[in-house]
C-alpha positions as CSV (number, residue, x, y, z in Angstrom):
1,N,0.0,0.0,0.0
2,I,1.7,3.1,-1.3
3,K,-0.1,6.3,-0.5
4,G,-3.5,4.5,-0.2
5,R,-3.1,2.4,-3.3
6,H,-3.3,-1.4,-3.5
7,D,-1.2,-3.6,-5.7
8,P,-3.5,-4.6,-8.6
9,C,-2.1,-8.2,-8.7
10,I,-2.8,-8.8,-5.1
11,V,-6.4,-7.4,-5.5
12,R,-7.0,-9.7,-8.5
13,R,-5.6,-12.8,-6.7
14,A,-7.8,-12.0,-3.7
15,R,-10.9,-11.7,-6.0
16,V,-10.1,-15.0,-7.6
17,V,-9.7,-16.7,-4.3
18,I,-12.9,-15.3,-2.9
19,D,-14.8,-16.1,-6.1
20,S,-13.4,-19.7,-6.0
21,L,-14.4,-20.1,-2.4
22,V,-18.0,-18.9,-3.1
23,A,-18.3,-21.2,-6.1
24,L,-17.0,-24.1,-4.0
25,A,-19.5,-23.3,-1.2
26,I,-22.4,-23.2,-3.8
27,L,-21.2,-26.6,-5.3
28,V,-21.0,-28.2,-1.8
29,V,-24.5,-27.0,-0.9
30,G,-25.9,-28.2,-4.2
31,V,-24.3,-31.7,-3.8
32,V,-25.6,-32.0,-0.2
33,M,-29.1,-30.9,-1.3
34,I,-29.1,-33.5,-4.0
35,L,-28.0,-36.2,-1.6
36,I,-30.7,-35.3,0.9
37,Y,-33.6,-34.8,-1.5
38,S,-33.0,-37.4,-4.2
39,P,-34.6,-40.3,-2.3
40,N,-37.6,-38.2,-1.4
41,V,-38.1,-37.2,-5.0
42,K,-37.9,-40.8,-6.2
43,N,-40.4,-41.9,-3.5
44,E,-42.8,-39.0,-4.5
45,M,-42.5,-39.9,-8.2
46,T,-43.3,-43.5,-7.5
47,T,-46.3,-42.6,-5.4
48,M,-47.5,-40.2,-8.1
49,S,-47.1,-42.9,-10.7
50,Q,-49.1,-45.4,-8.6
51,H,-51.9,-42.9,-8.2
52,Y,-51.9,-42.3,-11.9
53,L,-52.1,-46.0,-12.6
54,H,-55.0,-46.3,-10.1
55,D,-56.9,-43.4,-11.7
56,L,-56.5,-45.0,-15.1
57,A,-57.8,-48.3,-13.8
58,L,-60.8,-46.7,-12.2
59,S,-61.6,-44.5,-15.2
60,Y,-61.4,-47.2,-17.8
61,G,-63.1,-49.7,-15.5
62,M,-66.1,-47.3,-15.3
63,V,-66.0,-47.0,-19.1
64,I,-66.2,-50.8,-19.4
65,D,-69.0,-50.9,-16.8
66,D,-71.0,-48.4,-18.8
67,E,-70.5,-50.5,-21.9
68,I,-71.7,-53.6,-20.0
69,D,-74.8,-51.7,-18.9
70,M,-75.5,-50.6,-22.5
71,L,-74.5,-53.6,-24.6
72,G,-74.6,-56.5,-22.1
73,K,-71.7,-58.4,-20.6
74,D,-70.8,-60.6,-23.6
75,A,-70.9,-57.9,-26.2
76,A,-69.0,-55.4,-24.1
77,L,-66.3,-57.9,-23.2
78,D,-65.7,-58.9,-26.8
79,S,-62.0,-58.4,-27.7
80,E,-62.9,-56.1,-30.7
81,E,-65.2,-54.0,-28.6
82,L,-62.6,-53.7,-25.9
83,A,-59.9,-52.7,-28.5
84,E,-62.1,-49.8,-29.6
85,H,-61.9,-48.3,-26.1
86,L,-58.5,-49.5,-24.9
87,D,-56.0,-49.5,-27.8
88,G,-53.1,-47.3,-26.8
89,V,-54.1,-46.8,-23.2
90,G,-51.3,-46.6,-20.7
91,M,-49.3,-44.1,-18.7
92,E,-48.4,-41.2,-21.0
93,G,-44.8,-41.1,-22.0
94,L,-44.1,-44.8,-21.0
95,D,-43.9,-47.2,-23.9
96,T,-43.9,-50.1,-21.5
97,S,-47.3,-49.1,-19.9
98,Y,-50.4,-50.7,-21.2
99,I,-53.8,-52.0,-20.3
100,Y,-55.4,-55.5,-20.5
101,I,-58.6,-57.3,-19.5
102,V,-58.8,-60.7,-17.9
103,S,-61.8,-62.9,-17.3
104,P,-62.6,-63.9,-13.7
105,E,-61.3,-67.4,-14.7
106,G,-57.9,-66.0,-15.8
107,T,-58.2,-65.8,-19.6
108,M,-57.1,-62.8,-21.5
109,L,-60.1,-61.0,-23.0
110,Y,-58.1,-58.1,-24.4
111,H,-54.3,-57.4,-24.6
112,P,-52.4,-55.0,-26.9
113,T,-50.5,-58.1,-28.1
114,P,-53.4,-59.9,-30.0
115,E,-51.7,-63.3,-29.7
116,K,-52.2,-63.2,-25.9
117,I,-56.0,-62.9,-26.2
118,G,-57.6,-66.2,-25.2
119,E,-54.5,-67.3,-23.4
120,P,-54.2,-67.7,-19.6
121,V,-52.9,-64.7,-17.7
122,E,-49.2,-64.9,-16.6
123,N,-49.1,-62.3,-13.9
124,E,-49.0,-63.8,-10.5
125,V,-50.8,-60.9,-8.9
126,V,-53.7,-61.2,-11.3
127,K,-53.8,-65.0,-10.8
128,G,-54.2,-64.2,-7.1
129,V,-57.1,-61.9,-7.9
130,T,-58.8,-64.6,-10.0
131,A,-58.4,-67.0,-7.0
132,D,-60.0,-64.4,-4.7
133,I,-62.9,-64.0,-7.1
134,A,-63.4,-67.8,-7.2
135,K,-63.6,-67.6,-3.3
136,G,-66.2,-64.8,-3.6
137,K,-64.0,-62.1,-2.1
138,W,-62.0,-59.4,-3.9
139,E,-61.1,-55.8,-3.8
140,E,-62.5,-53.6,-6.5
141,S,-59.4,-51.6,-7.1
142,K,-55.8,-51.7,-5.9
143,V,-52.2,-50.8,-6.9
144,V,-49.7,-53.6,-6.5
145,S,-46.0,-54.1,-7.1
146,Y,-44.4,-57.3,-8.5
147,E,-41.1,-58.4,-9.9
148,F,-40.8,-59.1,-13.6
149,K,-37.4,-60.2,-15.1
150,G,-35.6,-58.8,-12.1
151,A,-37.3,-55.4,-12.1
152,I,-39.9,-54.0,-9.8
153,K,-43.1,-53.2,-11.7
154,Y,-46.4,-51.6,-10.7
155,A,-49.9,-52.4,-11.8
156,A,-53.3,-51.1,-10.8
157,Y,-56.3,-53.4,-11.2
158,Y,-60.0,-52.8,-11.2
159,V,-62.7,-55.5,-10.6
160,N,-66.3,-54.4,-11.0
161,E,-68.9,-55.2,-8.4
162,N,-70.1,-58.3,-10.2
163,A,-66.5,-59.5,-10.9
164,D,-67.3,-59.7,-14.7
165,Y,-63.7,-58.9,-15.5
166,I,-60.3,-57.7,-14.2
167,L,-58.9,-54.6,-15.8
168,V,-55.1,-54.2,-15.3
169,V,-53.0,-51.1,-16.1
170,T,-49.3,-51.9,-15.8
C-alpha cells in the first residue's frame, strides 16, 4: 500500500480466491441438497405414478362398466369392442405401460398383443385376484408391485362389483 493504493495483482488474486471459495460453497451446498432430497423425489414420483395407474384403472373400469350396462356383458367384453376403447391406453410417456382385461377365470379377453387374447394370464398378482374371485371375495381396485425379469413393476387393477372382468394397467 503506497499512498492509499493497493497492488492490482494482489487485489486480482484476492478476488479469484474469494470467487473460487464462493463457487466451491455453492457446489458443496448443491451436492448436499441432491444427496438429501433425491430419495424423497424418487419416492414421491413412485407414489404419483401409482396414483396415476390407479386413476387410469378406475376411469377405464367405469367405461367398461358403462359398456356392459348398454351392450350386455358378452358384447361389451368382446375383444374387438374392448380394443375400440383400450387401444393405446397406458401411462403417457411410457412405452412399457399398457392395459389389459382378464376374465374372472384368468383368460385374456383383451391385450395390446393380440396373440395373448384367449391365453391364460401370466401375472401372479392377477392369478391371485382370480383366486380371490373364485372364493367370492375381492377388492374392487388396488395398486400392487411385483417383480418381472428382475425389475420391480407396478400395476393397478379394477374389478367391477359383479366380478365380470379384471382390468389391469401396468
